C-alpha positions as CSV (number, residue, x, y, z in Angstrom):
1,M,78.3,93.3,79.5
2,E,77.0,89.8,78.4
3,K,76.6,89.3,74.7
4,P,74.5,86.8,72.8
5,I,76.0,83.8,71.0
6,P,77.5,85.3,67.8
7,A,75.6,84.8,64.6
8,F,78.6,83.4,62.9
9,Y,82.2,82.8,63.7
10,C,84.6,80.4,62.0
11,C,88.2,79.1,61.9
12,Y,89.5,78.7,58.4
13,L,92.3,77.2,56.5
14,L,93.9,79.3,53.6
15,R,96.1,77.9,50.9
16,S,98.1,79.9,48.4
17,T,97.1,79.3,44.8
18,V,100.6,80.2,43.7
19,H,102.7,78.2,46.2
20,R,100.3,75.5,47.3
21,S,102.5,74.5,50.3
22,A,101.9,77.9,51.9
23,L,99.1,77.7,54.4
24,Y,97.5,80.0,56.9
25,V,95.1,79.2,59.9
26,G,92.9,82.1,61.2
27,S,89.4,82.9,62.5
28,T,86.9,85.5,61.4
29,P,83.2,86.5,61.8
30,N,83.0,87.3,58.1
31,P,84.9,84.9,55.7
32,V,84.1,86.9,52.5
33,R,85.5,90.1,53.9
34,R,88.4,88.4,55.4
35,L,89.4,86.6,52.2
36,K,89.4,90.0,50.4
37,Q,91.7,91.4,53.1
38,H,94.1,88.5,52.7
39,N,94.1,88.9,48.9
40,G,94.7,92.7,49.1
41,L,91.3,93.6,47.6
42,S,90.3,95.6,50.8
43,K,92.2,97.1,53.7
44,G,93.3,94.7,56.4
45,G,94.8,91.2,56.2
46,A,97.8,89.6,57.9
47,V,101.4,90.3,57.4
48,R,102.0,86.7,56.5
49,T,99.6,86.7,53.7
50,S,100.5,90.1,52.3
51,K,103.2,89.2,50.0
52,D,102.2,89.4,46.3
53,G,104.1,86.3,45.6
54,M,101.6,84.2,47.6
55,R,98.4,85.8,46.4
56,P,95.7,85.0,45.6
57,W,94.8,82.8,48.6
58,E,91.8,80.4,48.6
59,M,89.7,79.4,51.5
60,T,89.9,75.5,51.5
61,C,87.7,74.8,54.5
62,I,86.0,76.3,57.6
63,V,85.0,75.0,61.0
64,T,81.8,76.7,62.3
65,G,79.3,76.4,65.2
66,F,81.4,77.9,68.0
67,P,79.3,79.1,71.1
68,S,81.4,82.2,71.5
69,K,84.3,84.2,70.0
70,I,86.6,83.0,72.8
71,A,85.7,79.4,71.9
72,A,86.7,80.1,68.3
73,L,90.0,81.5,69.4
74,Q,90.6,78.6,71.6
75,F,90.1,76.2,68.8
76,E,92.2,78.4,66.4
77,W,95.1,78.4,68.8
78,A,94.9,74.6,69.2
79,W,94.8,74.1,65.4
80,Q,97.7,76.3,64.9
81,N,99.8,74.7,67.8
82,T,98.9,71.1,67.7
83,H,102.4,70.3,69.0
84,L,101.8,72.3,72.2
85,T,98.0,72.4,72.9
86,R,96.9,70.7,76.0
87,H,93.7,69.6,74.3
88,I,95.5,66.8,72.6
89,P,97.2,64.3,75.0
90,V,100.9,64.1,74.4
91,D,100.8,60.5,73.4
92,E,98.1,61.2,70.8
93,R,99.8,64.1,69.0
94,L,100.6,63.7,65.4
95,T,103.0,66.7,65.4
96,Q,105.8,67.0,67.8
97,A,107.6,70.2,68.8
98,L,111.0,71.0,67.4
99,I,113.7,71.8,70.1
100,K,116.7,73.8,69.1
101,T,119.7,73.8,71.4
102,R,122.0,76.9,71.7
103,I,125.0,77.4,73.8
104,S,125.4,80.9,75.3
105,P,128.8,82.4,74.2
106,R,129.1,84.2,77.6
107,S,128.0,81.7,80.2
108,G,128.5,78.6,78.2
109,K,125.2,77.3,79.3
110,E,123.1,75.3,77.0
111,R,119.6,76.7,76.3
112,K,116.8,74.9,74.6
113,K,113.9,76.6,72.7
114,V,110.7,75.1,71.4
115,V,110.2,76.0,67.7
116,R,106.9,75.7,65.8
117,P,107.3,73.1,63.1
118,R,106.4,73.8,59.6
119,L,103.2,71.9,58.7
120,S,102.0,70.6,55.4
121,L,98.4,70.4,54.2
122,T,98.4,66.8,55.3
123,D,99.4,67.8,58.8
124,R,96.8,70.4,59.1
125,I,94.0,68.1,57.9
126,S,95.1,65.1,60.0
127,N,95.3,67.3,63.1
128,L,91.9,68.7,62.4
129,V,90.5,65.1,62.6
130,V,92.2,64.7,65.9
131,L,90.9,68.0,67.3
132,L,87.3,67.2,66.4
133,S,87.6,63.9,68.4
134,V,89.3,64.9,71.6
135,K,87.4,65.4,74.8
136,S,87.6,69.2,74.8
137,F,85.7,69.7,71.5
138,E,83.9,66.4,70.8
139,R,80.6,67.8,72.2
140,W,80.7,71.2,70.7
141,P,78.1,71.9,68.0
142,L,80.7,72.1,65.2
143,S,80.5,71.5,61.5
144,V,83.2,71.5,58.8
145,T,82.6,72.8,55.3
146,F,85.2,72.1,52.5
147,F,85.4,74.3,49.4
148,S,88.3,72.3,47.7
149,E,87.7,68.7,46.5
150,D,91.3,67.6,47.0
151,V,91.3,68.8,50.6
152,H,87.9,67.1,51.3
153,R,89.5,63.8,49.9
154,M,92.5,64.2,52.2
155,W,90.0,64.5,55.1
156,E,88.2,61.4,54.2
157,R,91.4,59.5,53.8
158,W,92.8,60.6,57.2
159,R,89.5,60.0,59.0
160,K,89.5,56.4,57.9
161,R,93.3,56.0,58.6
162,L,93.3,57.4,62.0
163,N,89.9,55.7,62.9
164,R,89.1,58.5,65.3
165,S,85.5,58.6,66.8
166,I,83.9,61.8,65.6
167,R,80.3,62.5,66.9
168,K,77.7,61.9,64.2
169,S,76.0,65.3,64.7
170,I,79.3,67.0,63.6
171,S,78.4,67.5,59.9
172,V,81.1,67.5,57.3
173,T,80.1,68.7,53.8
174,L,81.8,69.6,50.5
175,E,80.6,72.9,49.0
176,K,81.5,73.7,45.4
177,G,81.7,77.3,44.2
178,I,80.2,78.7,40.9
179,I,82.2,78.4,37.8
180,P,82.0,81.8,36.1
181,T,80.2,81.8,32.8
182,T,81.6,83.9,30.0
183,I,79.5,86.3,28.0
184,S,79.6,84.3,24.8
185,A,78.7,81.1,26.8
186,A,75.8,82.9,28.5
187,I,74.5,84.1,24.9
188,D,74.6,80.5,23.6
189,Q,72.8,79.2,26.7
190,H,70.1,81.9,26.3
191,A,69.6,81.1,22.7
192,S,69.2,77.4,23.4
193,G,66.9,78.1,26.4
194,T,69.2,76.5,28.9
195,L,70.5,79.6,30.7
196,E,70.6,79.1,34.4
197,I,70.6,81.9,37.0
198,P,73.8,81.6,39.0
199,V,73.1,80.9,42.8
200,P,75.8,82.0,45.2
201,K,77.7,79.2,46.6
202,G,80.9,78.7,48.7
203,I,81.7,81.3,51.2
204,D,79.5,83.9,49.3
205,A,76.4,81.9,50.3
206,I,77.2,82.0,54.0
207,D,74.8,84.0,56.1
208,V,76.8,85.8,58.8
209,T,73.8,87.5,60.4
210,Y,70.9,86.5,62.6
211,E,68.5,86.7,59.5
212,S,67.9,82.9,59.4
213,M,66.8,83.0,63.1
214,K,64.0,85.6,62.6
215,P,61.1,83.1,62.3
216,Q,62.3,81.2,65.3
217,V,62.6,84.3,67.4
218,V,59.2,85.5,66.4
219,K,57.6,82.2,67.2
220,S,59.3,81.7,70.6
221,K,58.2,85.3,71.7
222,A,54.6,84.5,70.6
223,A,54.6,81.1,72.5
224,I,56.0,82.6,75.7
225,N,53.5,85.5,75.7
226,D,50.6,83.1,75.2
227,D,48.9,82.5,78.5
228,Q,47.4,79.3,77.3
229,L,50.8,77.8,76.6
230,A,52.7,79.2,79.6
231,L,53.3,75.7,81.0
232,C,56.5,73.7,80.8
233,T,55.9,70.6,78.5
234,C,58.3,68.5,80.7
235,C,57.2,69.3,84.3
236,R,53.8,71.0,83.6
237,G,54.9,73.7,85.9
238,K,54.3,77.5,85.2
239,L,56.7,79.3,83.0
240,R,57.6,82.6,84.7
241,Q,58.7,85.2,82.1
242,E,60.7,87.2,84.7
243,H,63.1,84.2,85.0
244,S,63.6,84.4,81.2
245,M,65.4,81.0,80.9
246,I,62.7,79.5,78.8
247,L,63.3,77.4,75.6
248,V,60.8,77.0,72.8
249,C,60.9,74.1,70.3
250,P,62.1,75.6,66.9
251,A,60.4,72.9,64.8
252,G,57.5,73.7,62.5
253,S,54.3,74.7,64.3
254,C,55.2,73.1,67.6
255,N,54.9,75.6,70.5
256,A,56.2,73.3,73.2
257,S,58.0,75.4,75.9
258,F,60.3,74.3,78.6
259,H,62.3,75.3,81.6
260,I,65.9,75.1,80.5
261,D,66.9,72.7,83.3
262,C,63.8,70.4,82.6
263,L,64.6,70.0,78.9
264,S,68.3,69.6,79.6
265,R,67.7,66.7,82.1
266,D,65.3,65.1,79.6
267,F,67.8,65.3,76.7
268,L,70.7,64.0,78.8
269,H,68.3,61.0,79.9
270,Q,67.7,60.3,76.2
271,E,71.3,60.4,75.5
272,K,72.2,58.0,78.4
273,N,75.5,59.7,79.0
274,S,76.1,60.0,82.7
275,D,79.4,61.9,82.2
276,A,77.9,64.8,80.1
277,M,76.7,68.0,81.7
278,I,75.2,69.7,78.6
279,P,73.2,67.8,76.0
280,T,73.9,68.0,72.2
281,E,70.5,67.1,70.8
282,G,67.3,65.4,71.8
283,T,63.7,64.5,70.8
284,C,61.2,67.3,71.6
285,P,58.6,65.8,74.1
286,G,55.9,67.9,72.2
287,C,56.3,67.1,68.5
288,R,58.8,64.2,68.7
289,S,61.2,65.8,66.3
290,T,65.0,65.9,66.7
291,V,66.2,69.2,68.0
292,Q,69.7,70.5,68.4
293,W,70.5,71.9,71.8
294,A,72.7,74.7,70.1
295,D,69.7,76.0,68.2
296,L,67.6,76.3,71.4
297,V,70.4,78.1,73.4
298,R,71.2,80.4,70.5
299,N,67.6,81.5,70.2
300,L,67.5,82.0,74.0
301,S,70.7,84.1,74.1
302,L,69.4,86.4,71.3
303,R,66.1,87.0,73.0
304,T,67.7,87.7,76.5
305,R,71.1,89.2,75.7
306,G,70.9,90.6,72.3
307,Q,68.7,93.6,72.6
308,K,70.7,95.6,69.9
309,E,71.0,92.7,67.6
310,F,67.2,91.9,68.1
311,E,66.3,95.5,67.3
312,A,68.5,95.6,64.2
313,L,67.0,92.3,63.0
314,F,63.5,93.8,62.9
315,K,64.5,97.2,61.8
316,T,63.0,98.4,58.5
317,K,65.7,98.9,55.9
318,R,65.6,102.1,53.9
319,K,65.5,102.0,50.2
320,K,68.4,103.5,48.3
321,A,67.7,106.4,45.9
322,T,68.0,105.3,42.2
323,K,68.4,108.8,40.7
324,A,70.3,111.9,41.6
325,S,68.4,115.2,41.4
326,T,69.6,118.7,41.0
327,D,66.4,120.1,42.3
328,P,67.1,122.1,45.5
329,D,64.2,120.6,47.4
330,S,65.4,117.1,46.5
331,M,69.0,117.9,47.5
332,N,67.8,119.2,50.9
333,A,65.7,116.1,51.5
334,A,68.7,113.9,50.5
335,A,70.9,115.8,52.9
336,Q,68.4,115.3,55.7
337,T,68.2,111.5,54.8
338,V,72.1,111.2,55.1
339,A,72.2,113.1,58.3
340,S,69.5,110.8,59.7
341,H,71.3,107.7,58.4
342,D,74.5,108.9,60.1
343,H,72.7,109.4,63.4
344,D,71.2,105.9,63.2
345,A,74.6,104.4,62.3
346,G,76.1,105.9,65.4
347,N,73.4,104.4,67.5
348,N,73.7,101.0,65.9
349,A,77.4,100.5,65.5
350,D,77.2,96.7,65.5
351,T,75.2,96.6,62.3
352,S,77.4,98.9,60.3
353,E,79.3,97.8,57.1
354,E,83.1,97.2,57.3
355,D,83.8,100.6,55.7
356,D,82.4,102.2,58.9
357,W,85.3,100.7,60.9
358,T,89.0,101.4,61.2
359,H,91.4,98.8,62.3
360,I,94.7,98.7,64.3
361,D,97.9,97.7,62.6
362,D,98.9,94.1,62.6
363,I,101.3,92.9,65.3
364,P,104.1,91.1,63.5
365,G,105.3,87.8,64.8
366,E,108.4,85.8,64.6
367,D,107.4,83.3,61.9
368,G,107.7,83.5,58.2
369,P,105.0,84.2,55.6
370,M,103.9,80.5,55.3
371,S,103.0,80.1,59.0
372,E,100.3,81.6,61.1
373,G,100.3,84.9,62.9
374,I,97.9,86.2,65.4
375,S,97.2,89.7,66.4
376,A,94.1,91.9,67.1
377,D,91.2,93.1,65.2
378,V,89.8,96.0,67.2
379,P,86.9,97.8,65.4
380,I,86.4,101.5,66.2
381,P,83.2,103.1,64.9
382,W,83.3,106.5,63.2
383,S,80.8,108.6,61.4
384,A,81.2,111.7,59.2
385,G,80.0,115.1,60.3
386,K,78.0,117.6,58.3
387,E,81.1,118.6,56.4
388,M,83.2,116.3,54.2
389,R,86.3,115.1,55.9
390,A,89.0,112.5,55.1
391,A,88.5,109.0,56.2
392,P,90.8,107.7,58.9
393,K,94.0,106.0,57.8
394,L,93.6,102.2,58.0
395,G,96.5,99.9,58.8
396,D,97.8,97.7,56.0
397,T,97.2,94.5,57.9
398,V,95.0,93.4,60.7
399,E,93.9,90.1,62.3
400,D,90.4,89.0,63.2
401,S,91.5,87.0,66.2
402,D,92.9,88.3,69.5
403,W,96.2,86.8,70.5
404,D,95.8,87.9,74.2
405,D,92.5,86.1,74.5
406,A,93.9,83.0,72.8
407,E,96.8,82.8,75.2
408,L,94.4,83.1,78.2
409,V,92.0,80.3,77.1
410,E,94.6,77.9,76.1
């Protein structure tokens, strides 16, 4: 069954705050949850980040904007194995494979084995610069966000040194997290009238849902259903709703609508790139504003393929009870509410919280704790019955990426 473009998926680079040479590359649809797993604050995580001597880990940077989970896994594998990936030409690789030679004691034959080299932070960042400039990924709607200033400075230094051509629409930003305020400092600020309300930043401020797309989805549906605007702004041909491949400009009050092939040709013509098959951005023929192709297609995929996600997006959220009551009538009403909630959770498994999932154990690899490991993260929904029962046993470690898929796409 086809699924919509995921609301969020990223590849990330972890660094141990204890041994700063220890690094880890992974991928996840939820960075906050994943970092808690790596640091042992919740069930899950990877074997190679589970040693107490390495914790806590910090998320130094993330790469986002992948059109699918498989695309994120493909990029993750390439970032982990820059000495092997075919996405980087052999003569452009900054990291070379290590070859170990072993002589068999029985046959006396010489055997060679490719060994993954140990990569430093400099290696990881310089290879990231290369990956974002190669043909395979140069036109993906990616963005890079750094959460550590020293890592961002290293990026800037290597980007200038390598002089690689990175598309301008690939945004690179530095996001600083909040510095926790002590109680005494907060009291002093309050007394002086300078107390500021903390605003979530860093990975805590990342929206991993479709919530930000809600206004665009509402606007696009209204524009498509409007008979007076049911013409393609490019070719002036009729937009047939049964074909469903209709794009709507997401900018402001512009209701310009297009056949997907018409707007694609128009954007490619503006770009003047005869080798490209899919545009990256263009100027809307209706309002003349710059529109990202990824935003248009993400909206389209949610409208046409994400029926469950669409319903969850517009579902009214229940308010949580603030007080517990010992009144029998109140207890019966609460029991009915819980039963109703469990029933809804079973019908909407994709919108449940992480505590509603159980995970498979991590598949250990051959490398040590400082290098990457890939295994599987297979969520299995479960819900409690009318009687209390013990929660299923969760594995100690789990990966968000799927190694089997990564091998296939590479």
